[in-house]
SELO-901798 format. One record per residue (C-alpha): x, y, z; residue in three letters. Coordinates in steps of 0.02 Angstrom, whole numbers, padded with zeros to 5 digits, always signed. Each point is the difference from the previous one (the first is absolute). Layout:
XYZALA;...
! end
This chain:
+08619+04850+01906MET;+00184-00007-00099PRO;+00108+00129+00079GLN;-00018+00173-00020GLY;-00176-00017-00096SER;-00129+00136+00021LYS;-00154+00009+00040ILE;-00144-00015-00156VAL;-00107+00153+00037PRO;-00185-00088-00074VAL;-00141+00149-00017ILE;-00195-00038+00037LEU;-00064+00115-00103ALA;-00175-00080-00077GLY;-00132+00072+00116GLY;-00128+00144-00025SER;-00040+00056+00179GLY;-00199+00054-00050THR;+00030+00077+00205ARG;+00096+00181-00062LEU;-00127+00008-00147TRP;-00009+00134-00065PRO;+00206+00041-00040ALA;+00017-00202+00011SER;-00114-00082-00162ARG;+00021-00158-00064ASP;+00067+00069-00191ALA;+00142+00096+00137PHE;+00036-00066+00130PRO;+00067+00038+00176LYS;+00138-00047-00003GLN;+00047+00098-00142PHE;-00055+00143+00051GLN;+00101+00131+00111PRO;-00114-00001+00157LEU;+00104+00060+00145THR;+00149+00069-00104GLY;+00043+00056-00167GLU;+00061-00199-00033LEU;-00134-00138-00019SER;+00033-00133+00137THR;+00032-00138-00128TYR;+00152+00144-00038GLN;+00027+00052+00191GLN;+00020-00211+00027THR;+00129+00012-00132LEU;+00095+00087+00057ARG;+00006-00076+00171ARG;+00065-00157-00099VAL;+00130+00126-00091ALA;+00145-00036+00081ASP;+00131-00088-00066PRO;+00120-00070+00112ALA;-00168-00099+00066LEU;-00125-00033-00132PHE;+00006-00058-00174ASP;-00118+00057-00143ASP;-00189-00010+00047PRO;-00100-00102-00089VAL;-00221+00070-00006VAL;-00120-00088-00024ILE;-00166+00073-00067THR;-00142-00035-00109SER;+00010+00062-00195ASP;-00111+00124+00051ALA;+00125+00085+00089PHE;+00154-00036-00098ARG;+00059+00164-00062PHE;-00051+00108+00172PHE;+00130-00162+00055ALA;+00153+00026-00111ARG;-00030+00197-00021ARG;-00012+00038+00163GLN;+00175-00107+00052ALA;+00102+00069-00124ALA;-00061+00189+00036ASP;+00088-00039+00152ILE;+00155-00079-00059GLY;-00055-00177+00018VAL;+00044-00160-00097ASN;-00143-00085+00017ALA;-00064-00172-00064THR;-00178+00012-00023VAL;-00091-00186+00016VAL;-00201-00015-00047LEU;-00123-00056+00098GLU;-00120-00067-00156PRO;-00150-00036+00120ALA;-00060+00053+00185ARG;+00053-00122+00122ARG;+00049+00074+00159ASP;+00151-00014+00098SER;+00033-00154-00014ALA;+00053-00045-00166ALA;+00057+00164-00023ALA;+00149-00023+00137VAL;+00034-00181-00055ALA;+00024+00066-00180ALA;+00139+00133+00054ALA;+00078-00150+00097ALA;-00003-00132-00119ALA;+00039+00161-00112PHE;+00156+00052+00116VAL;+00063-00166-00002GLU;-00020-00012-00162LYS;+00097+00127-00056THR;+00098+00057+00165ARG;+00035-00197+00081PRO;+00050+00011+00170GLY;-00069+00186+00043SER;-00093+00067+00142ALA;-00217+00088-00031VAL;-00009+00132+00075LEU;-00207+00022-00040ALA;-00060+00160+00014LEU;-00183+00085-00043ALA;+00032+00148-00139ALA;-00157+00116+00135ASP;+00067-00010+00138HIS;+00101+00154+00087VAL;+00154-00006+00121VAL;+00039+00173+00067LEU;+00185-00097+00057ASP;+00093-00049-00136ASP;+00177-00052+00112GLU;-00111-00043+00132VAL;-00071-00139-00125PHE;+00153-00043-00069ARG;+00071-00063+00144ASP;-00161-00107+00053ALA;+00045-00071-00160VAL;+00191-00029+00030ARG;-00098-00082+00174LEU;-00099-00095-00100GLY;+00096-00069-00117LEU;+00129-00110+00148LYS;-00154-00100+00045ALA;-00048-00007-00200ALA;+00163-00063-00039GLU;-00061-00168+00136THR;-00135-00027-00109GLY;-00103+00097+00050LYS;-00144+00098-00058ILE;-00005+00187+00084VAL;-00166+00101+00034VAL;+00019+00166+00061PHE;-00103+00077+00121GLY;+00003+00139+00077LEU;-00024+00093+00180VAL;-00181+00059+00014PRO;-00015+00160+00047THR;-00218+00000+00044GLU;-00087-00172+00004PRO;-00060+00005-00210LYS;-00131-00116-00056THR;+00057+00033-00176ALA;+00165-00137+00000TYR;+00025-00153+00044GLY;+00093-00043+00157TYR;+00149-00127+00053ILE;+00046-00072+00148ARG;+00224-00019+00008PRO;+00080-00134+00089GLY;+00143-00025+00048GLU;+00154+00095-00066ALA;+00119-00042-00097LEU;+00155+00082+00043ASP;-00083+00164+00006ASP;-00139+00073+00091ASP;-00063+00065-00163ASP;+00016-00154-00118LEU;-00104-00135+00090CYS;-00098-00170-00089LEU;-00200+00021+00010VAL;-00134-00061+00097ASP;-00150+00022-00043ALA;-00078+00123-00162PHE;-00169+00077+00057VAL;-00131+00071-00087GLU;-00049+00178-00010LYS;-00099+00022+00174PRO;-00135+00111+00090ASP;+00070+00154+00088ALA;+00026-00109+00150GLU;+00096-00130-00049THR;+00137+00114-00076ALA;+00007+00115+00143LEU;+00022-00173+00088ASP;+00122-00054-00147TYR;+00105+00181+00035LEU;+00006-00049+00175ARG;+00106-00184-00033LYS;+00114+00071-00106GLY;-00094-00048-00176TYR;+00036+00042-00153LEU;-00060+00075-00167TRP;+00001-00091-00138ASN;+00078+00093-00140SER;-00019-00157-00128GLY;+00192+00041-00062ASN;+00101-00126-00010PHE;+00184-00073-00006LEU;+00058-00182-00052PHE;+00100-00081-00113ARG;-00096-00050-00160ALA;+00038-00204-00002ALA;-00067+00009+00190ASP;-00157+00099-00045MET;-00036-00138-00170LEU;+00073-00145+00133SER;-00157+00055+00113GLU;-00109+00047-00126PHE;+00042-00202-00023GLY;-00063-00043+00155LYS;-00160+00088-00006TYR;-00069+00082-00157ALA;+00109-00116-00133PRO;-00162+00047-00144ASP;+00052+00219+00012ILE;+00216-00075+00009VAL;-00068-00115-00138ALA;-00094+00120-00119ALA;+00097+00166+00029ALA;+00184-00114-00040ALA;-00099-00044-00158GLU;-00042+00163-00048ALA;+00184+00060+00034VAL;+00092-00159-00095ASP;-00140+00062-00165LYS;+00055+00204+00066ALA;-00019+00103-00152SER;+00126+00157-00044GLU;-00161+00149-00082ASP;+00085+00135-00052ILE;+00153+00019+00137GLY;-00161-00112+00139PHE;+00001-00165+00100VAL;-00166-00051-00067ARG;-00039-00156+00066LEU;-00100-00118-00068ASP;-00185+00020+00049PRO;-00064-00184-00013GLU;+00124-00049+00121ALA;+00008+00141+00135PHE;-00238-00022-00009SER;+00011-00176+00043ALA;+00067+00069+00180ALA;-00104+00025+00123ARG;-00088+00203+00055LYS;+00080-00020+00195THR;+00101+00152+00120SER;+00186-00070+00045ILE;-00013+00028+00152ASP;-00171-00118+00000TYR;+00112-00159-00134ALA;+00166+00037+00095VAL;+00045+00121+00129ILE;-00142-00085+00132GLU;+00047-00162+00003LYS;+00170-00030-00030THR;+00134-00022+00136ARG;+00162+00066-00067GLU;-00060+00187+00038ILE;+00074+00150+00103ALA;-00034+00182+00035VAL;+00087+00158-00010VAL;-00061+00125+00125LYS;-00005+00137-00112GLY;+00050+00192+00085ARG;-00041+00089-00171PHE;-00153+00108-00008ARG;-00098-00097-00124TRP;-00220-00015-00058SER;-00084-00076-00110ASP;-00094+00149-00088VAL;-00150-00099-00033GLY;-00095+00176+00033ALA;-00012+00178-00017TRP;+00026+00008+00176ASP;+00163-00077+00012ALA;+00025+00112-00123ILE;-00041+00143+00114TRP;+00122-00120+00164GLN;+00158-00005-00128VAL;-00021+00183-00080SER;+00105+00133+00071GLU;-00160+00114+00100ARG;+00010+00194+00059ASP;-00011+00047+00192ASP;-00177-00039-00040ASP;-00013-00182-00036GLY;-00046+00057-00178ASN;+00098-00081-00175ALA;+00025+00045-00165VAL;+00051-00056-00165HIS;-00041+00092-00136GLY;-00105+00168-00036ASP;-00074+00024+00177GLY;-00060+00125+00126VAL;-00104-00027+00141LEU;-00046+00125+00145LEU;-00037-00037+00176ALA;-00001-00148-00011SER;+00115-00140+00065THR;+00025-00177-00015ASN;-00015-00020-00161CYS;+00057-00082-00179LEU;-00003+00124-00141VAL;+00058-00120-00174HIS;-00014+00101-00175SER;+00034-00027-00144GLN;-00016+00142-00127GLY;-00123+00088+00101ILE;+00001+00135+00103LEU;-00089-00102+00175THR;-00041+00128+00157THR;-00062-00081+00178VAL;-00070+00098+00127ILE;-00070-00021+00163GLY;+00043-00188+00014ALA;+00061-00110+00108ASP;+00068-00155-00062GLY;-00057-00037-00170LEU;+00048-00056-00150MET;+00023+00105-00184VAL;+00044-00078-00154VAL;-00031+00084-00128ALA;+00053-00044-00206THR;-00057+00051-00154PRO;-00185-00090-00004ASP;-00023-00038+00158ALA;+00025+00072+00191VAL;-00029-00114+00127MET;-00034+00067+00192VAL;-00002-00147+00149VAL;+00017+00026+00205PRO;+00176-00082+00042ARG;-00087-00146+00099ASP;-00128-00066-00141GLU;+00196+00002-00130ALA;-00034-00186-00044GLN;-00198+00052-00064ALA;+00083+00047-00135VAL;-00009-00173-00082LYS;-00182-00012+00002GLY;-00018+00150-00092LEU;+00113-00060-00132VAL;-00108-00169-00003ASP;-00170+00128-00008ALA;+00077+00089-00135LEU;+00044-00136-00114LYS;-00180-00073+00046GLU;-00046+00170-00077ARG;+00108-00013-00170GLY;+00095+00131+00040ARG;+00159+00001-00082ASP;+00091+00118+00115GLU;-00021-00175+00143ALA;+00168-00074-00130THR;+00069+00143-00133LEU;+00077+00139+00037HIS;-00019+00161-00106ARG;+00187-00015-00041ARG;+00043-00168-00100ASP;+00171-00049-00012TYR;+00049-00098-00147ARG;+00171-00067-00039PRO;+00047+00163-00070TRP;-00071+00126+00101GLY;-00151+00030+00044TYR;-00157+00095-00066ILE;-00121+00126+00090GLU;-00173+00026+00004ALA;-00033+00173-00015LEU;-00166+00011-00063VAL;-00156-00083-00119SER;-00142+00007-00047GLY;-00135-00085-00112PRO;+00119-00020-00179ARG;+00145+00076+00073PHE;+00151-00030+00135ALA;+00157+00119+00047VAL;+00151-00080+00076LYS;+00164+00060+00063HIS;+00118-00172-00060ILE;+00217-00016+00075VAL;+00101-00088-00093VAL;+00164-00054+00080ASP;+00183+00036-00106PRO;+00011-00155-00073GLY;-00183-00045-00012GLY;-00120-00050-00169VAL;-00173-00020-00015LEU;-00062-00142-00097SER;-00038-00009-00171LEU;-00196+00009-00018GLN;-00164+00072-00075ARG;-00188+00029+00083HIS;-00151-00024-00115GLN;-00089+00105+00114HIS;+00070+00145+00037ARG;+00158+00138-00080ALA;+00104+00091+00113GLU;+00090+00176+00011HIS;+00175-00002+00059TRP;+00078+00174+00087VAL;+00202-00007+00080VAL;+00015+00102+00141VAL;+00193-00059+00073ASN;+00095-00117-00088GLY;+00039-00051-00177THR;-00117-00118-00082ALA;+00060-00134-00126THR;-00191-00054-00105ILE;-00034-00093-00129GLU;-00190+00003-00101ILE;-00032-00101-00121GLU;+00001+00078-00189GLY;+00144+00136+00086GLU;+00155+00014+00033PRO;+00076-00045+00166PRO;+00027+00181+00078ARG;+00047+00084+00182LEU;-00137+00099+00073LEU;+00097+00125+00109THR;-00097+00118+00143ILE;-00155+00105-00092ASN;-00007-00131-00129GLN;-00148-00101-00019SER;-00043-00163-00122ALA;-00170-00064-00055TYR;-00026-00182+00015VAL;-00144-00046-00138PRO;-00114-00138+00049LEU;+00046-00185-00046GLY;+00173+00057-00045ALA;+00134-00092+00078ARG;+00140+00136+00117HIS;+00156-00030+00121ARG;+00023+00097+00128LEU;+00206+00042+00069SER;+00108+00063+00106ASN;+00184+00002-00024ARG;+00030+00144+00095GLY;+00095-00002+00166ARG;-00142+00096+00078ILE;-00172-00063+00036PRO;-00108+00044-00151LEU;-00189+00074+00024GLU;-00156+00047-00085LEU;-00136+00044-00010ILE;-00136-00166-00087GLU;-00202+00063-00063VAL;-00060-00163-00057GLN;-00160+00035-00092SER;-00125-00122-00072GLY;-00151-00122+00017ALA;+00080-00104+00141TYR;+00148+00044+00095LEU;+00023-00199+00098GLY;+00194-00018+00048GLU;-00098-00186-00116ASP;+00041+00090-00154ASP;+00180-00008-00016ILE;+00070-00119-00086GLU;+00167+00004-00010ARG;+00088-00083-00166ILE;+00205+00004+00095GLU;+00019+00019+00205ASP;+00223-00021+00047ILE;-00096-00026+00172TYR;-00108-00182-00057GLN;-00158+00083+00030ARG;-00066-00063-00191VAL;
! end
């Protein structure tokens, strides 16, 4: 690694997380949601690696569907992130290979810290101390994995058997990786000093590419070609679709980590969770004297060891113990804490029944802001639209519906075919006839909010014909 160079954080932010339904859904997954505080876990991760003395600007690997979440949420906390788009889901091996190739091409010789965007760390400075310790091994050519000293015999995590110490008792070679154990085996692992495998890594980009060349040459070849043929797309880096899709789908653990001999582990002393289910959210949350945790608008009476996670509606619990209660505007889920892993099966059942709630939220995020459904009937729908400052909807028209707009906050610039462009302020309205070209934008400094009433024979989103769009969705 060049003298004085910084670590490049690579944030892997392309997953979904169905075990955290109904808050996390395919259209708005858990890493972009404020599940444990005011910031999303993605933003918390970016903040964790924002020390300019240690870290360079981050690289974010995510999917096309989440690109605007990734950029907007980074900008909201003042982080300048390069967002790289995966054109297909190929699991973590291809993502890490592409990240290593991209960093080596753009910042040659750099070390990379690859982190999952959906993990929670409660001791940021202790975490950074672990990174500094791991860097000593990475600079000698090792791939460093962060292991956590277990606090209980968890069966949901893989484990690491540490070997010979490297200059420090908390930095060791790796003797073996072991799969998720049963309860009795997990207890034995604790007695023997095994570590939880966090799935986060530190390495020099060139070293990771070299190890891919030994153990998964097909993946690194596809990823490197995808980087070489990448294109710029309104500020995003878009990996070449054909090249990237040629990579086989597998995890970085199976492809490289469990095979390489150039591997070391840092014993992390920080509190960590992969928040894979609602019981994990309860565990990392601040709890009252009765063991209850509340996020959002929740009230509990005569209850113990419960979680209430409410988005926008009052949620109450009486006389319960160990319940996870999650409420969103369109769905409520109640599950015992020890059954939290079963939520994935519930989501699968909802998908089989054709329920949109399995994957979609009532609030639909767009590059310019969001639309939230309020009420609908056979020939009408009422929606709340919020346009961010500088946001511009596409120039569009509809063949089957008309629209009425009423501004309730901010100032709208509107264009309707056959009329001169004009401004609408609070309590002013406009009518968009069926078939008319129209566009809405917010040139002000505060969010624009309006109520939209749609009426017509068909109100589906596929009745949008985009004519011009600054976000290149035409």
